[in-house]
N, C-alpha and C positions, 0 to 999 in steps of 0.2 A: 569636904570631910578630911580631917587630919589623920595621922597614923593611929591615934588612940581609938578613933571610931572604927577603923578597919580591925584593929586588934580585938575590940569588943565583939564585933560580928564574927570574926573567925573563931573566937573562943566559945561564943554561944553555938556555933555550928559544930563544935567538936573538931575543928581542923587543927588546932594547936592547943597545948596544955599550958598550965599557969607558969610553969618554969621558962617556957618559950616567950610567953608574954613579958615576963619580968627581964629576960635577957635582952629582948628587942627594945623595950622601954629604957633600960640602962644604956644600950648602945645609942639610941637617939637623943637621950638626954646628954650624954658625954659629947656627942657632935655638936649639939646646940650650945653647950658651954664653951667648947673650943672656937666655935664661929663667933660667939659673942666676944670672947677674949681677943680674937683677931681684929675686931673693929677698932679704928682709931678712937682715942679717948681724949678728954680735955687735957689731961696731963701731957699727953703726946703732943697735942697742938701747941701747948705752952712751951714745951721743950724745943720744938722746931722754931717757934717764934724767938726764943732765946738764942738759938744758933744763928738765926738770920740777923738779929739785932747786933750781936757780937761781930759777925763778919762785916756788917755794914759800918760799924763803929771802927774795926780795924782799918778797913778801906779808907774811910774819911781821915782817920788820924795820919795814915801814910800819905795820902794825897796833899794834905796840908803842910806836912813836915818833910816831904821827901828831899827837896833841895838842900835841907840843912843836915841831912844825915850823912855820915861817912859810908864807904863801901861795905865794911863789915856789919854796920847797923842796918843798912838797907837789905842785905842778904838775911840777916837774922830776923829782921821784921817780917819777912815772908816765910822763912823756913820754920821759925817757932810756932806760929799758929798751925802750920801743916803737921808738925810733930805732936802738938797738943790735940790736934783733931784725931790722930791715930790713937793716942793714949786715952782720949775720951771715948773713942769707939770701943776699945777693949774694955774699959771700965763699965760702960753702959751695957755691953754684951754679958759681962759677968754677973750682972744682977739677975738674969734669967727671966725678968719680967718683959713680956712681949713689946709693950710700948717703948721701953728703954732700949730693947735690943734693936728695935727698927730705928730709934734715934741714933744708936751708935753706927748703923749702916750708913745713915745720911752723913754723919761726921766723917766717915771713911770716904764717902764720895767727895766731900769738900777737900779732903786730904790730897786726892789726886790732882785736883785743880791747884792747890798750893805747891805740890811737887813740881809741876810744870812751871809755875810761876818762879819758883826759887831757882830752878835751873837757868831760866832766861835771865833773871836779875843777876846771877853769879857770873854768867859769861859776859853779860854787858858790863859788869863792874870790873871784872879782872881779865877780860879778854881784849883782844884788839878790835878795831872797828870792823875788821874783815870776819870776825868770829860770830856774827849774829846768826848766820845760817847754821853754824856749828851748834850754837845754842839752842836753836829751834829743834835741831835734829835730836840732840841730846835731851831736851825737854820732852819731846814727843816720845822718845824711847823710854825714858824713866817713868813717865806718866803711864805709859802702856804697861810696863813692867809691874808697877805698883798696882794698877787696877787689876791685872791678872792675879797677883798675889792675894789681894784683898777679896777678889772674887773666889779664889780657891779657899779662902778662909771662911767665907759666909755664903756665897752664892745667892745672895739677896737681890731683890729688884734694884736698889740704889747702886749696887756693884755693877749690875748689867748696864745700867745707864752710864755709870762711869767708864766701863770698858768700851761702850759704843762711842762715847765722846773722845776717848783716848785713841781709838782706832782712826776715827776721822782726823784728829789733830796730828797724829803721826803721819798720816798721808799728806796733809798740808805741810808739815815740816820737810818731808821728802821733796814736795814740789818747790820749795824755797832753796833747795841745794844748788841748783844752777845759778849762774850770775843774773839771769832773768827769770823771775818766777814762772814755773811751768805748771799751768792747770792740767795739762795732759798727764804729767807725772803724779801730781797730787790726787787727780780723779782716779787714775788707774790704780793707784796704791790703795785708796779708800774703797774702790771697787773689789779689789782682791781681798782686802781685809774683811769687808762687809760680806762677801761671799763665802769666805771661810767660816765667819760667824754664823751665817744662816744655815750652812751645812751642818755645823756642830750642833746647832739648835735642833735641827730635824733628827739628828742622830741621838738626841736626848742628852748631850753633854751639858748644855745649859738648862737649868730648871726655870720655872716661871715661864714656860713657853708662850703663854698668852701675851706676855709683856716682851719677852726677848725677840720673838718672831717679827713683829712690826718694827721694833726699834733698830735691829740689825738690818732689816730690809730697807729702812730709811737710809742707813749708812751705805748700803749697796747702791741704791738708787741715786743717792747724792753724788757718789763717785762716778757712776756711769754717766750722769748728766754733766758733771764737771769736766770729765775727760775729753769731751767733745766741744767744749765751748769756744776754744781759740782756733779750732779746725786744723791743728798741727798734725793730727792723727787721722788719716783717712777712714779708718774703721771705727773711730770713737763715737761718731755721730750715730752710726748704724747700731753700735753696741748699746746705746740707750734704749733704742726700740726693742732690741733683742732681750735686754734686761727686764723691760717692762712686760714683754710677753711671758718671760720665764716666771716673773712674780705672779702674773694673773693666772698662768696655768697651775703654779704651785698652790695658789690660793684655792682654786677649784679642786685640785686633787686632795689636799689636806683639809679642806673645809675651813680655811682660814680667811676671815674677812679682812684682816690686817694686811696680808700679803696682796690680796685683791685691791684694796684701796691704794696702797703705795704703788702698785703696778699701773693702775689706772691714772693716778696722779702723774707718774713718771711719763706715761705716754702722752697725756695732755700737754704737759710742759715741753716735752720734746717736739710735739706737733707745732706748738705756737712759735718756739725758737726757730724751727725750720722754716716755717712760713714768713716770719719777719726777716730772716736772714737770706732766703732765696727769691721770695715772691713779692715782697713789699714794693719794690720799684715797679713791678707790673701791675699789681692790684691796688696799690696805694694803702696807706696806713689804715683809713677808715674801714675799707673792705676787709683788710687782715684782721682788724679788731672784731668786726662782725662775725667773720668765720671762726675766730678764736673763741668768742663767746658761745657760738653754736656748738663748737666742739666741747666746751665746758658743760653746756647743758646735756649734751649727748652722753658725756661721761658719767654725770650724775644719774641720768635715766638708765644707763647701762648697769649701774650698780644696783638699782632696786630689784630687777628680776634675779640678778645673780646672788644678791643677798638672800632672797627667798630660797633659791636653790640650795645655798649652803646651809640655811637653817633648816630645811627639810632633809637634807643629807645627815645633818648633826643629829637630829631627833629620830630619824629613821634608823 
């Protein structure tokens, strides 16, 4: 039975009057229209396809002619598409049509990538050979700043994706600052940035929580795992397991399967890494692989009842 059948029964039973029926019907009809308008359309798909085709064309053109370009032309070749992406985003948002507004948000997401690339090219062309790490750091900072500004302007899903990518990229640029690349610094930076983003998501600062929560959790998990890869920080390997436990606990408390999945995935990856690093010489690679496969199966099996618990809590 749909809502109209219930309205008819309640009206016949004298529980509601005609004005209430009309108000409920108008409300449900309006929500249905909004939901239909929110669905991606063919026009939107063509718009995205056009943006991708243009981006591929620009990349191919630059790749074929890069060596023939002078330094100013190289910088302009990356900067101009980025500026055009920002202008296109504003223009599409100004239409007020939802498909075009979403297309504008995608254009802004690409603008963050172009901002990072423009900074790298500028430092490479006009700086010394020792300035590459400065370029990475400046590029990460500019991309993160632009992503934050565009998120403040729209708060859409593409801007959340751009912000997550910028947080991780900025962490990697910090890791490149020492003479030898430091995964400990890069991972710890991403861990801190992802943790702050997850906390802000839980406090309601970031909208679209269903998307923001698992995306920022991935940044947090990637940072926790990366920080312990080289073994330079004694606490970093343990931090990966602690982060996994926190994400799984947060998933249960907040009834969020995204947190839970990322936490289980991080725990599995950390266990496999630990096994091959410390026990492969004793167990042998085949046995280590068998145990790793068993851990993977156990992780999937563990998710099944936990997902049911989350679903029951959500509906309850």
